[in-house]
Gaussian input, Z-matrix of N, CA and C with variables (Angstrom, degrees):
# hf/3-21g

backbone

0 1
 N
 C     1     B1
 C     2     B2     1     A1
 N     3     B3     2     A2     1     D1
 C     4     B4     3     A3     2     D2
 C     5     B5     4     A4     3     D3
 N     6     B6     5     A5     4     D4
 C     7     B7     6     A6     5     D5
 C     8     B8     7     A7     6     D6
 N     9     B9     8     A8     7     D7
 C    10    B10     9     A9     8     D8
 C    11    B11    10    A10     9     D9
 N    12    B12    11    A11    10    D10
 C    13    B13    12    A12    11    D11
 C    14    B14    13    A13    12    D12
 N    15    B15    14    A14    13    D13
 C    16    B16    15    A15    14    D14
 C    17    B17    16    A16    15    D15
 N    18    B18    17    A17    16    D16
 C    19    B19    18    A18    17    D17
 C    20    B20    19    A19    18    D18
 N    21    B21    20    A20    19    D19
 C    22    B22    21    A21    20    D20
 C    23    B23    22    A22    21    D21
 N    24    B24    23    A23    22    D22
 C    25    B25    24    A24    23    D23
 C    26    B26    25    A25    24    D24
 N    27    B27    26    A26    25    D25
 C    28    B28    27    A27    26    D26
 C    29    B29    28    A28    27    D27
 N    30    B30    29    A29    28    D28
 C    31    B31    30    A30    29    D29
 C    32    B32    31    A31    30    D30
 N    33    B33    32    A32    31    D31
 C    34    B34    33    A33    32    D32
 C    35    B35    34    A34    33    D33
 N    36    B36    35    A35    34    D34
 C    37    B37    36    A36    35    D35
 C    38    B38    37    A37    36    D36
 N    39    B39    38    A38    37    D37
 C    40    B40    39    A39    38    D38
 C    41    B41    40    A40    39    D39
 N    42    B42    41    A41    40    D40
 C    43    B43    42    A42    41    D41
 C    44    B44    43    A43    42    D42
 N    45    B45    44    A44    43    D43
 C    46    B46    45    A45    44    D44
 C    47    B47    46    A46    45    D45
 N    48    B48    47    A47    46    D46
 C    49    B49    48    A48    47    D47
 C    50    B50    49    A49    48    D48
 N    51    B51    50    A50    49    D49
 C    52    B52    51    A51    50    D50
 C    53    B53    52    A52    51    D51
 N    54    B54    53    A53    52    D52
 C    55    B55    54    A54    53    D53
 C    56    B56    55    A55    54    D54
 N    57    B57    56    A56    55    D55
 C    58    B58    57    A57    56    D56
 C    59    B59    58    A58    57    D57
 N    60    B60    59    A59    58    D58
 C    61    B61    60    A60    59    D59
 C    62    B62    61    A61    60    D60
 N    63    B63    62    A62    61    D61
 C    64    B64    63    A63    62    D62
 C    65    B65    64    A64    63    D63
 N    66    B66    65    A65    64    D64
 C    67    B67    66    A66    65    D65
 C    68    B68    67    A67    66    D66
 N    69    B69    68    A68    67    D67
 C    70    B70    69    A69    68    D68
 C    71    B71    70    A70    69    D69
 N    72    B72    71    A71    70    D70
 C    73    B73    72    A72    71    D71
 C    74    B74    73    A73    72    D72
 N    75    B75    74    A74    73    D73
 C    76    B76    75    A75    74    D74
 C    77    B77    76    A76    75    D75
 N    78    B78    77    A77    76    D76
 C    79    B79    78    A78    77    D77
 C    80    B80    79    A79    78    D78
 N    81    B81    80    A80    79    D79
 C    82    B82    81    A81    80    D80
 C    83    B83    82    A82    81    D81
 N    84    B84    83    A83    82    D82
 C    85    B85    84    A84    83    D83
 C    86    B86    85    A85    84    D84
 N    87    B87    86    A86    85    D85
 C    88    B88    87    A87    86    D86
 C    89    B89    88    A88    87    D87
 N    90    B90    89    A89    88    D88
 C    91    B91    90    A90    89    D89
 C    92    B92    91    A91    90    D90
 N    93    B93    92    A92    91    D91
 C    94    B94    93    A93    92    D92
 C    95    B95    94    A94    93    D93
 N    96    B96    95    A95    94    D94
 C    97    B97    96    A96    95    D95
 C    98    B98    97    A97    96    D96
 N    99    B99    98    A98    97    D97
 C   100   B100    99    A99    98    D98
 C   101   B101   100   A100    99    D99
 N   102   B102   101   A101   100   D100
 C   103   B103   102   A102   101   D101
 C   104   B104   103   A103   102   D102
 N   105   B105   104   A104   103   D103
 C   106   B106   105   A105   104   D104
 C   107   B107   106   A106   105   D105
 N   108   B108   107   A107   106   D106
 C   109   B109   108   A108   107   D107
 C   110   B110   109   A109   108   D108
 N   111   B111   110   A110   109   D109
 C   112   B112   111   A111   110   D110
 C   113   B113   112   A112   111   D111
 N   114   B114   113   A113   112   D112
 C   115   B115   114   A114   113   D113
 C   116   B116   115   A115   114   D114
 N   117   B117   116   A116   115   D115
 C   118   B118   117   A117   116   D116
 C   119   B119   118   A118   117   D117
 N   120   B120   119   A119   118   D118
 C   121   B121   120   A120   119   D119
 C   122   B122   121   A121   120   D120
 N   123   B123   122   A122   121   D121
 C   124   B124   123   A123   122   D122
 C   125   B125   124   A124   123   D123
 N   126   B126   125   A125   124   D124
 C   127   B127   126   A126   125   D125
 C   128   B128   127   A127   126   D126
 N   129   B129   128   A128   127   D127
 C   130   B130   129   A129   128   D128
 C   131   B131   130   A130   129   D129
 N   132   B132   131   A131   130   D130
 C   133   B133   132   A132   131   D131
 C   134   B134   133   A133   132   D132
 N   135   B135   134   A134   133   D133
 C   136   B136   135   A135   134   D134
 C   137   B137   136   A136   135   D135
 N   138   B138   137   A137   136   D136
 C   139   B139   138   A138   137   D137
 C   140   B140   139   A139   138   D138
 N   141   B141   140   A140   139   D139
 C   142   B142   141   A141   140   D140
 C   143   B143   142   A142   141   D141
 N   144   B144   143   A143   142   D142
 C   145   B145   144   A144   143   D143
 C   146   B146   145   A145   144   D144
 N   147   B147   146   A146   145   D145
 C   148   B148   147   A147   146   D146
 C   149   B149   148   A148   147   D147
 N   150   B150   149   A149   148   D148
 C   151   B151   150   A150   149   D149
 C   152   B152   151   A151   150   D150
 N   153   B153   152   A152   151   D151
 C   154   B154   153   A153   152   D152
 C   155   B155   154   A154   153   D153
 N   156   B156   155   A155   154   D154
 C   157   B157   156   A156   155   D155
 C   158   B158   157   A157   156   D156
 N   159   B159   158   A158   157   D157
 C   160   B160   159   A159   158   D158
 C   161   B161   160   A160   159   D159
 N   162   B162   161   A161   160   D160
 C   163   B163   162   A162   161   D161
 C   164   B164   163   A163   162   D162
 N   165   B165   164   A164   163   D163
 C   166   B166   165   A165   164   D164
 C   167   B167   166   A166   165   D165
 N   168   B168   167   A167   166   D166
 C   169   B169   168   A168   167   D167
 C   170   B170   169   A169   168   D168
 N   171   B171   170   A170   169   D169
 C   172   B172   171   A171   170   D170
 C   173   B173   172   A172   171   D171
 N   174   B174   173   A173   172   D172
 C   175   B175   174   A174   173   D173
 C   176   B176   175   A175   174   D174
 N   177   B177   176   A176   175   D175
 C   178   B178   177   A177   176   D176
 C   179   B179   178   A178   177   D177
 N   180   B180   179   A179   178   D178
 C   181   B181   180   A180   179   D179
 C   182   B182   181   A181   180   D180
 N   183   B183   182   A182   181   D181
 C   184   B184   183   A183   182   D182
 C   185   B185   184   A184   183   D183
 N   186   B186   185   A185   184   D184
 C   187   B187   186   A186   185   D185
 C   188   B188   187   A187   186   D186
 N   189   B189   188   A188   187   D187
 C   190   B190   189   A189   188   D188
 C   191   B191   190   A190   189   D189
 N   192   B192   191   A191   190   D190
 C   193   B193   192   A192   191   D191
 C   194   B194   193   A193   192   D192
 N   195   B195   194   A194   193   D193
 C   196   B196   195   A195   194   D194
 C   197   B197   196   A196   195   D195
 N   198   B198   197   A197   196   D196
 C   199   B199   198   A198   197   D197
 C   200   B200   199   A199   198   D198
 N   201   B201   200   A200   199   D199
 C   202   B202   201   A201   200   D200
 C   203   B203   202   A202   201   D201
 N   204   B204   203   A203   202   D202
 C   205   B205   204   A204   203   D203
 C   206   B206   205   A205   204   D204
 N   207   B207   206   A206   205   D205
 C   208   B208   207   A207   206   D206
 C   209   B209   208   A208   207   D207
 N   210   B210   209   A209   208   D208
 C   211   B211   210   A210   209   D209
 C   212   B212   211   A211   210   D210
 N   213   B213   212   A212   211   D211
 C   214   B214   213   A213   212   D212
 C   215   B215   214   A214   213   D213
 N   216   B216   215   A215   214   D214
 C   217   B217   216   A216   215   D215
 C   218   B218   217   A217   216   D216
 N   219   B219   218   A218   217   D217
 C   220   B220   219   A219   218   D218
 C   221   B221   220   A220   219   D219
 N   222   B222   221   A221   220   D220
 C   223   B223   222   A222   221   D221
 C   224   B224   223   A223   222   D222
 N   225   B225   224   A224   223   D223
 C   226   B226   225   A225   224   D224
 C   227   B227   226   A226   225   D225
 N   228   B228   227   A227   226   D226
 C   229   B229   228   A228   227   D227
 C   230   B230   229   A229   228   D228
 N   231   B231   230   A230   229   D229
 C   232   B232   231   A231   230   D230
 C   233   B233   232   A232   231   D231
 N   234   B234   233   A233   232   D232
 C   235   B235   234   A234   233   D233
 C   236   B236   235   A235   234   D234
 N   237   B237   236   A236   235   D235
 C   238   B238   237   A237   236   D236
 C   239   B239   238   A238   237   D237
 N   240   B240   239   A239   238   D238
 C   241   B241   240   A240   239   D239
 C   242   B242   241   A241   240   D240
 N   243   B243   242   A242   241   D241
 C   244   B244   243   A243   242   D242
 C   245   B245   244   A244   243   D243
 N   246   B246   245   A245   244   D244
 C   247   B247   246   A246   245   D245
 C   248   B248   247   A247   246   D246
 N   249   B249   248   A248   247   D247
 C   250   B250   249   A249   248   D248
 C   251   B251   250   A250   249   D249
 N   252   B252   251   A251   250   D250
 C   253   B253   252   A252   251   D251
 C   254   B254   253   A253   252   D252
 N   255   B255   254   A254   253   D253
 C   256   B256   255   A255   254   D254
 C   257   B257   256   A256   255   D255
 N   258   B258   257   A257   256   D256
 C   259   B259   258   A258   257   D257
 C   260   B260   259   A259   258   D258

   B1=1.4464
   B2=1.5301
   B3=1.3257
   B4=1.4554
   B5=1.5231
   B6=1.3019
   B7=1.4547
   B8=1.5222
   B9=1.3088
   B10=1.4493
   B11=1.5120
   B12=1.3216
   B13=1.4609
   B14=1.5243
   B15=1.3325
   B16=1.4698
   B17=1.5270
   B18=1.3206
   B19=1.4668
   B20=1.5315
   B21=1.3253
   B22=1.4585
   B23=1.5101
   B24=1.3387
   B25=1.4605
   B26=1.5189
   B27=1.3401
   B28=1.4613
   B29=1.5316
   B30=1.3215
   B31=1.4606
   B32=1.5301
   B33=1.3283
   B34=1.4662
   B35=1.5206
   B36=1.3233
   B37=1.4628
   B38=1.5242
   B39=1.3301
   B40=1.4632
   B41=1.5209
   B42=1.3254
   B43=1.4626
   B44=1.5237
   B45=1.3251
   B46=1.4686
   B47=1.5262
   B48=1.3149
   B49=1.4655
   B50=1.5310
   B51=1.3275
   B52=1.4710
   B53=1.5266
   B54=1.3213
   B55=1.4604
   B56=1.5255
   B57=1.3279
   B58=1.4609
   B59=1.5309
   B60=1.3437
   B61=1.4679
   B62=1.5256
   B63=1.3353
   B64=1.4602
   B65=1.5260
   B66=1.3187
   B67=1.4567
   B68=1.5196
   B69=1.3277
   B70=1.4574
   B71=1.5322
   B72=1.3131
   B73=1.4688
   B74=1.5201
   B75=1.3149
   B76=1.4600
   B77=1.5275
   B78=1.3273
   B79=1.4604
   B80=1.5225
   B81=1.3258
   B82=1.4636
   B83=1.5172
   B84=1.3173
   B85=1.4606
   B86=1.5240
   B87=1.3153
   B88=1.4661
   B89=1.5272
   B90=1.3313
   B91=1.4679
   B92=1.5202
   B93=1.3194
   B94=1.4610
   B95=1.5327
   B96=1.3257
   B97=1.4665
   B98=1.5267
   B99=1.3280
   B100=1.4632
   B101=1.5253
   B102=1.3348
   B103=1.4653
   B104=1.5191
   B105=1.3180
   B106=1.4611
   B107=1.5225
   B108=1.3437
   B109=1.4660
   B110=1.5243
   B111=1.3014
   B112=1.4671
   B113=1.5274
   B114=1.3338
   B115=1.4609
   B116=1.5250
   B117=1.3230
   B118=1.4620
   B119=1.5130
   B120=1.3301
   B121=1.4616
   B122=1.5234
   B123=1.3163
   B124=1.4652
   B125=1.5311
   B126=1.3479
   B127=1.4691
   B128=1.5147
   B129=1.3299
   B130=1.4702
   B131=1.5207
   B132=1.3204
   B133=1.4593
   B134=1.5143
   B135=1.3335
   B136=1.4691
   B137=1.5234
   B138=1.3315
   B139=1.4720
   B140=1.5280
   B141=1.3388
   B142=1.4773
   B143=1.5350
   B144=1.3352
   B145=1.4685
   B146=1.5269
   B147=1.3272
   B148=1.4629
   B149=1.5185
   B150=1.3221
   B151=1.4672
   B152=1.5243
   B153=1.3254
   B154=1.4671
   B155=1.5217
   B156=1.3328
   B157=1.4647
   B158=1.5266
   B159=1.3275
   B160=1.4650
   B161=1.5287
   B162=1.3313
   B163=1.4726
   B164=1.5244
   B165=1.3309
   B166=1.4678
   B167=1.5229
   B168=1.3419
   B169=1.4627
   B170=1.5291
   B171=1.3213
   B172=1.4674
   B173=1.5263
   B174=1.3297
   B175=1.4694
   B176=1.5319
   B177=1.3185
   B178=1.4639
   B179=1.5214
   B180=1.3131
   B181=1.4672
   B182=1.5243
   B183=1.3234
   B184=1.4625
   B185=1.5281
   B186=1.3220
   B187=1.4664
   B188=1.5275
   B189=1.3364
   B190=1.4582
   B191=1.5175
   B192=1.3172
   B193=1.4535
   B194=1.5231
   B195=1.3087
   B196=1.4615
   B197=1.5236
   B198=1.3312
   B199=1.4639
   B200=1.5182
   B201=1.3254
   B202=1.4601
   B203=1.5218
   B204=1.3295
   B205=1.4593
   B206=1.5241
   B207=1.3296
   B208=1.4589
   B209=1.5288
   B210=1.3260
   B211=1.4690
   B212=1.5252
   B213=1.3163
   B214=1.4624
   B215=1.5212
   B216=1.3219
   B217=1.4643
   B218=1.5250
   B219=1.3197
   B220=1.4655
   B221=1.5320
   B222=1.3351
   B223=1.4600
   B224=1.5213
   B225=1.3174
   B226=1.4651
   B227=1.5190
   B228=1.3279
   B229=1.4671
   B230=1.5277
   B231=1.3175
   B232=1.4635
   B233=1.5294
   B234=1.3360
   B235=1.4673
   B236=1.5265
   B237=1.3263
   B238=1.4626
   B239=1.5226
   B240=1.3337
   B241=1.4657
   B242=1.5250
   B243=1.3198
   B244=1.4565
   B245=1.5271
   B246=1.3294
   B247=1.4616
   B248=1.5320
   B249=1.3208
   B250=1.4576
   B251=1.5233
   B252=1.3305
   B253=1.4632
   B254=1.5217
   B255=1.3359
   B256=1.4495
   B257=1.5251
   B258=1.3127
   B259=1.4641
   B260=1.5191
   A1=109.81
   A2=117.12
   A3=118.64
   A4=110.50
   A5=116.41
   A6=122.52
   A7=112.45
   A8=116.77
   A9=120.75
   A10=113.11
   A11=116.68
   A12=121.34
   A13=113.40
   A14=118.11
   A15=120.02
   A16=109.82
   A17=117.42
   A18=119.63
   A19=111.22
   A20=115.31
   A21=121.01
   A22=113.62
   A23=117.62
   A24=120.23
   A25=111.35
   A26=116.94
   A27=120.70
   A28=110.68
   A29=116.00
   A30=120.31
   A31=110.02
   A32=116.85
   A33=120.45
   A34=110.58
   A35=118.05
   A36=121.37
   A37=110.96
   A38=116.98
   A39=120.45
   A40=110.86
   A41=116.71
   A42=120.78
   A43=110.96
   A44=116.94
   A45=120.26
   A46=110.46
   A47=117.95
   A48=120.78
   A49=110.19
   A50=117.04
   A51=120.75
   A52=112.04
   A53=117.15
   A54=119.87
   A55=112.02
   A56=118.15
   A57=120.39
   A58=112.69
   A59=120.77
   A60=117.86
   A61=112.47
   A62=117.22
   A63=120.30
   A64=110.15
   A65=117.60
   A66=121.63
   A67=112.34
   A68=116.43
   A69=120.57
   A70=109.88
   A71=115.92
   A72=119.83
   A73=112.11
   A74=116.65
   A75=120.93
   A76=110.93
   A77=116.84
   A78=120.99
   A79=112.59
   A80=116.59
   A81=119.31
   A82=111.58
   A83=116.69
   A84=120.26
   A85=110.70
   A86=117.03
   A87=120.61
   A88=110.74
   A89=117.52
   A90=120.72
   A91=110.71
   A92=116.61
   A93=120.72
   A94=110.91
   A95=116.72
   A96=119.96
   A97=111.83
   A98=117.41
   A99=121.01
   A100=111.02
   A101=117.64
   A102=120.33
   A103=115.38
   A104=118.52
   A105=119.61
   A106=111.71
   A107=115.61
   A108=120.86
   A109=113.47
   A110=118.24
   A111=121.90
   A112=109.87
   A113=116.19
   A114=118.78
   A115=113.37
   A116=118.67
   A117=122.41
   A118=114.15
   A119=117.15
   A120=123.03
   A121=113.62
   A122=117.47
   A123=120.62
   A124=113.85
   A125=120.49
   A126=118.88
   A127=114.36
   A128=118.01
   A129=119.64
   A130=111.04
   A131=116.91
   A132=120.58
   A133=113.63
   A134=116.59
   A135=119.17
   A136=113.23
   A137=118.38
   A138=119.72
   A139=111.65
   A140=120.05
   A141=117.87
   A142=112.85
   A143=116.89
   A144=119.12
   A145=111.18
   A146=116.80
   A147=120.54
   A148=112.37
   A149=116.43
   A150=120.43
   A151=110.48
   A152=117.28
   A153=120.52
   A154=110.51
   A155=117.03
   A156=120.47
   A157=111.24
   A158=117.38
   A159=120.41
   A160=111.58
   A161=117.29
   A162=120.15
   A163=110.59
   A164=116.90
   A165=119.90
   A166=110.15
   A167=117.20
   A168=120.33
   A169=111.11
   A170=116.92
   A171=119.31
   A172=112.52
   A173=117.49
   A174=120.99
   A175=113.15
   A176=117.74
   A177=122.02
   A178=109.54
   A179=117.57
   A180=121.15
   A181=114.27
   A182=118.84
   A183=119.18
   A184=112.33
   A185=117.17
   A186=121.76
   A187=107.37
   A188=116.52
   A189=120.11
   A190=111.16
   A191=115.88
   A192=122.25
   A193=111.65
   A194=117.29
   A195=120.23
   A196=111.16
   A197=117.18
   A198=121.27
   A199=110.38
   A200=116.95
   A201=120.69
   A202=111.15
   A203=116.33
   A204=120.58
   A205=111.21
   A206=117.03
   A207=119.82
   A208=111.83
   A209=117.83
   A210=120.06
   A211=109.80
   A212=117.35
   A213=120.51
   A214=111.82
   A215=117.32
   A216=120.95
   A217=111.23
   A218=116.57
   A219=120.26
   A220=110.83
   A221=116.72
   A222=119.89
   A223=112.37
   A224=117.34
   A225=120.71
   A226=111.01
   A227=116.36
   A228=119.98
   A229=110.90
   A230=117.62
   A231=120.76
   A232=111.02
   A233=117.62
   A234=120.24
   A235=111.24
   A236=117.99
   A237=121.22
   A238=110.45
   A239=117.13
   A240=120.49
   A241=110.80
   A242=117.55
   A243=121.14
   A244=110.59
   A245=118.23
   A246=121.51
   A247=110.64
   A248=116.17
   A249=120.19
   A250=111.21
   A251=117.25
   A252=121.23
   A253=112.85
   A254=117.87
   A255=119.86
   A256=113.47
   A257=117.95
   A258=118.66
   A259=111.82
   D1=134.87
   D2=174.43
   D3=-74.03
   D4=153.69
   D5=177.69
   D6=59.83
   D7=41.47
   D8=175.04
   D9=70.29
   D10=-119.68
   D11=-174.07
   D12=-87.63
   D13=-0.48
   D14=-179.28
   D15=-79.85
   D16=132.02
   D17=178.03
   D18=-69.17
   D19=151.57
   D20=-177.06
   D21=-61.84
   D22=-34.40
   D23=-179.38
   D24=-66.19
   D25=-31.34
   D26=179.68
   D27=-71.58
   D28=-40.44
   D29=177.66
   D30=-67.28
   D31=-38.58
   D32=176.94
   D33=-64.01
   D34=-41.46
   D35=177.76
   D36=-62.79
   D37=-40.95
   D38=177.50
   D39=-65.66
   D40=-36.31
   D41=178.15
   D42=-65.72
   D43=-40.00
   D44=178.21
   D45=-66.46
   D46=-38.86
   D47=176.94
   D48=-64.46
   D49=-40.73
   D50=177.66
   D51=-68.78
   D52=-18.65
   D53=178.87
   D54=-69.10
   D55=-23.44
   D56=-178.62
   D57=-66.54
   D58=-54.79
   D59=177.36
   D60=-67.98
   D61=-31.21
   D62=178.07
   D63=-65.38
   D64=-45.78
   D65=179.32
   D66=-66.38
   D67=-36.49
   D68=177.16
   D69=-62.42
   D70=-48.41
   D71=178.10
   D72=-63.63
   D73=-37.78
   D74=177.87
   D75=-63.89
   D76=-41.13
   D77=177.78
   D78=-65.59
   D79=-41.17
   D80=177.45
   D81=-67.45
   D82=-38.72
   D83=177.21
   D84=-63.59
   D85=-41.06
   D86=177.86
   D87=-62.96
   D88=-42.75
   D89=178.82
   D90=-63.10
   D91=-40.90
   D92=179.54
   D93=-65.91
   D94=-40.81
   D95=-179.89
   D96=-69.64
   D97=-32.03
   D98=-179.44
   D99=-76.47
   D100=-46.17
   D101=-169.51
   D102=-115.54
   D103=-8.79
   D104=-179.02
   D105=85.37
   D106=-160.82
   D107=-174.00
   D108=-61.51
   D109=-40.50
   D110=-177.27
   D111=-95.00
   D112=68.63
   D113=-175.63
   D114=-83.72
   D115=-5.95
   D116=172.76
   D117=55.65
   D118=-122.08
   D119=-176.21
   D120=-91.77
   D121=3.90
   D122=-176.95
   D123=-57.91
   D124=-35.82
   D125=177.81
   D126=-60.49
   D127=-20.06
   D128=176.47
   D129=-62.13
   D130=-24.04
   D131=177.12
   D132=-100.01
   D133=-33.78
   D134=-174.62
   D135=-84.93
   D136=-30.32
   D137=-179.52
   D138=-65.55
   D139=-47.35
   D140=176.84
   D141=-60.02
   D142=-37.78
   D143=177.19
   D144=-64.62
   D145=-40.03
   D146=177.33
   D147=-63.52
   D148=-41.72
   D149=179.15
   D150=-66.13
   D151=-43.18
   D152=178.54
   D153=-62.15
   D154=-44.20
   D155=179.10
   D156=-62.91
   D157=-40.24
   D158=179.86
   D159=-67.37
   D160=-39.88
   D161=178.33
   D162=-66.74
   D163=-41.50
   D164=177.49
   D165=-61.61
   D166=-43.54
   D167=177.58
   D168=-62.30
   D169=-40.97
   D170=-177.74
   D171=-68.68
   D172=-20.34
   D173=178.26
   D174=-102.61
   D175=0.83
   D176=-177.29
   D177=-68.90
   D178=113.59
   D179=-171.43
   D180=-79.10
   D181=-15.06
   D182=-179.36
   D183=-78.99
   D184=-12.56
   D185=175.69
   D186=-99.48
   D187=138.29
   D188=-177.94
   D189=-58.14
   D190=144.60
   D191=-177.61
   D192=-60.24
   D193=-41.41
   D194=-179.89
   D195=-63.89
   D196=-37.16
   D197=179.02
   D198=-66.81
   D199=-45.28
   D200=178.78
   D201=-60.74
   D202=-43.38
   D203=-179.47
   D204=-63.80
   D205=-45.20
   D206=-177.89
   D207=-67.93
   D208=-37.44
   D209=177.24
   D210=-62.45
   D211=-45.29
   D212=179.71
   D213=-66.95
   D214=-39.81
   D215=-179.11
   D216=-66.32
   D217=-50.58
   D218=-178.50
   D219=-68.06
   D220=-41.41
   D221=179.10
   D222=-64.57
   D223=-43.51
   D224=177.90
   D225=-63.19
   D226=-43.81
   D227=178.45
   D228=-62.39
   D229=-40.08
   D230=179.87
   D231=-65.69
   D232=-45.00
   D233=179.22
   D234=-65.31
   D235=-40.50
   D236=179.34
   D237=-66.34
   D238=-42.59
   D239=178.64
   D240=-64.32
   D241=-42.03
   D242=179.03
   D243=-63.85
   D244=-42.82
   D245=179.00
   D246=-63.54
   D247=-38.10
   D248=178.70
   D249=-67.81
   D250=-37.33
   D251=-178.70
   D252=-70.62
   D253=-36.81
   D254=-176.88
   D255=-87.12
   D256=-8.45
   D257=-179.42
   D258=-84.34

């Protein structure tokens, strides 16, 4: 079992939950990189794509569960910290 006594399905569920803020930040970053500061309504298209990509990554079985969890945890924390700093 990964993470000691925690079952794998629980860690996978936590990874999918962490995919939501990670995907949101990924979508906003994509909109910013595509259009710059005045990205207008572009996040309406890029945020759902970012969330879908993050959920697919979090469920990708060929990557180790611990790696998927840590990428989502660190990425979500980084996006949340960045959003807090710029607000």
